[in-house]
PLY file of the C-alpha trace (Angstrom):
ply
format ascii 1.0
element vertex 125
property float x
property float y
property float z
element edge 124
property int vertex1
property int vertex2
end_header
-6.35 -4.41 -34.04
-6.65 -3.52 -30.39
-4.47 -0.93 -28.69
-3.74 -1.13 -24.98
-2.37 1.63 -22.78
-1.46 1.04 -19.16
-1.34 3.70 -16.46
-1.07 4.01 -12.70
2.39 2.68 -12.00
4.76 4.34 -9.59
6.97 4.10 -6.51
5.32 3.01 -3.29
6.35 1.56 0.05
5.76 -1.98 1.24
2.22 -2.37 2.52
0.84 0.37 0.30
-1.81 0.02 -2.38
-1.76 0.95 -6.05
-4.28 0.81 -8.88
-3.30 0.07 -12.44
-5.57 0.73 -15.40
-5.49 -0.55 -18.95
-7.46 1.35 -21.56
-8.40 -0.57 -24.69
-9.22 1.03 -28.02
-9.77 -0.11 -31.59
-11.64 -3.33 -32.31
-12.52 -3.91 -28.67
-15.67 -5.81 -29.63
-13.41 -8.71 -30.64
-11.91 -9.06 -27.16
-12.80 -12.22 -25.22
-10.63 -11.57 -22.21
-7.81 -9.53 -20.75
-5.03 -10.09 -18.30
-2.13 -8.58 -16.44
1.36 -10.00 -16.55
4.52 -8.70 -14.93
8.23 -8.97 -15.47
10.66 -8.31 -12.66
14.37 -7.61 -13.06
16.09 -10.69 -14.45
12.88 -12.69 -14.41
10.53 -14.11 -17.00
7.19 -12.51 -17.63
4.68 -14.08 -15.25
0.91 -14.26 -15.04
-0.74 -11.96 -12.49
-4.48 -11.92 -13.14
-7.06 -12.42 -15.88
-10.71 -11.74 -16.51
-13.00 -13.37 -19.06
-15.64 -11.30 -20.77
-18.55 -13.69 -21.21
-18.61 -15.05 -17.65
-16.72 -12.25 -15.86
-14.62 -15.00 -14.29
-11.37 -13.95 -12.66
-8.10 -15.81 -12.22
-5.03 -15.00 -10.16
-1.44 -16.04 -9.85
-0.56 -17.73 -6.57
1.76 -14.93 -5.48
-0.95 -12.25 -5.70
-4.07 -14.17 -4.71
-5.89 -12.41 -1.90
-3.99 -9.15 -2.44
-4.78 -8.16 -6.03
-8.17 -7.73 -7.67
-8.86 -7.49 -11.40
-12.02 -5.80 -12.64
-13.44 -4.30 -15.80
-15.29 -1.11 -16.62
-17.37 -1.81 -19.72
-18.35 1.79 -20.27
-14.71 2.89 -20.41
-13.28 -0.24 -22.09
-10.89 -0.44 -19.18
-9.48 -3.22 -17.06
-8.15 -2.35 -13.62
-5.79 -4.07 -11.23
-6.18 -3.12 -7.61
-3.01 -4.06 -5.73
-3.02 -4.12 -1.94
-0.42 -5.07 0.67
2.34 -4.56 -1.85
5.67 -6.27 -1.26
9.13 -5.51 -2.65
8.88 -8.70 -4.70
5.94 -7.16 -6.56
8.40 -4.77 -8.18
8.12 -5.26 -11.92
6.94 -3.83 -15.20
3.26 -4.65 -15.43
1.80 -5.41 -18.85
-1.80 -5.49 -19.96
-2.81 -8.09 -22.54
-5.93 -8.92 -24.54
-7.05 -11.96 -26.53
-9.73 -12.52 -29.13
-9.96 -16.29 -28.90
-12.05 -18.10 -26.26
-9.87 -20.30 -24.07
-9.59 -21.74 -20.59
-5.79 -21.41 -20.69
-5.88 -17.82 -19.48
-2.56 -18.00 -17.61
-0.45 -18.55 -20.70
1.22 -15.64 -22.50
0.78 -17.42 -25.80
-3.01 -16.97 -25.94
-2.83 -13.19 -25.84
-2.77 -11.31 -29.09
-2.30 -7.72 -27.99
0.04 -6.20 -25.44
0.53 -2.80 -23.91
3.88 -1.08 -23.43
3.96 -1.70 -19.70
4.00 0.43 -16.58
6.65 0.29 -13.87
5.71 -0.56 -10.30
8.43 -0.24 -7.69
7.85 -1.26 -4.08
10.45 -0.16 -1.57
11.01 -1.97 1.73
0 1
1 2
2 3
3 4
4 5
5 6
6 7
7 8
8 9
9 10
10 11
11 12
12 13
13 14
14 15
15 16
16 17
17 18
18 19
19 20
20 21
21 22
22 23
23 24
24 25
25 26
26 27
27 28
28 29
29 30
30 31
31 32
32 33
33 34
34 35
35 36
36 37
37 38
38 39
39 40
40 41
41 42
42 43
43 44
44 45
45 46
46 47
47 48
48 49
49 50
50 51
51 52
52 53
53 54
54 55
55 56
56 57
57 58
58 59
59 60
60 61
61 62
62 63
63 64
64 65
65 66
66 67
67 68
68 69
69 70
70 71
71 72
72 73
73 74
74 75
75 76
76 77
77 78
78 79
79 80
80 81
81 82
82 83
83 84
84 85
85 86
86 87
87 88
88 89
89 90
90 91
91 92
92 93
93 94
94 95
95 96
96 97
97 98
98 99
99 100
100 101
101 102
102 103
103 104
104 105
105 106
106 107
107 108
108 109
109 110
110 111
111 112
112 113
113 114
114 115
115 116
116 117
117 118
118 119
119 120
120 121
121 122
122 123
123 124
């Protein structure tokens, strides 16, 4: 099992920046990749960003490309999401996810085995 705990959410204004962190614990040696998803009010959970362990490749959703950056800190077993130029439409609960299976389908919720509880990000206009 892998446990994930998100932190760093909050209330910010449009144009501000925010940094989310996801701390992984447990059988972290089984993790092949991690990702961030988000779910806005009345919306489905959508892909935000992903990172793959073996190649350190990163992937982004179209709506955040160029504004968000995903990175990992191996020493701390942490994945971070740096969010810049935030917009009101970025308001959502942000979830961290981890998977143990190798795959190229990193944007799909179905390939992730472990999920955090989520952290709220609210962007005011």
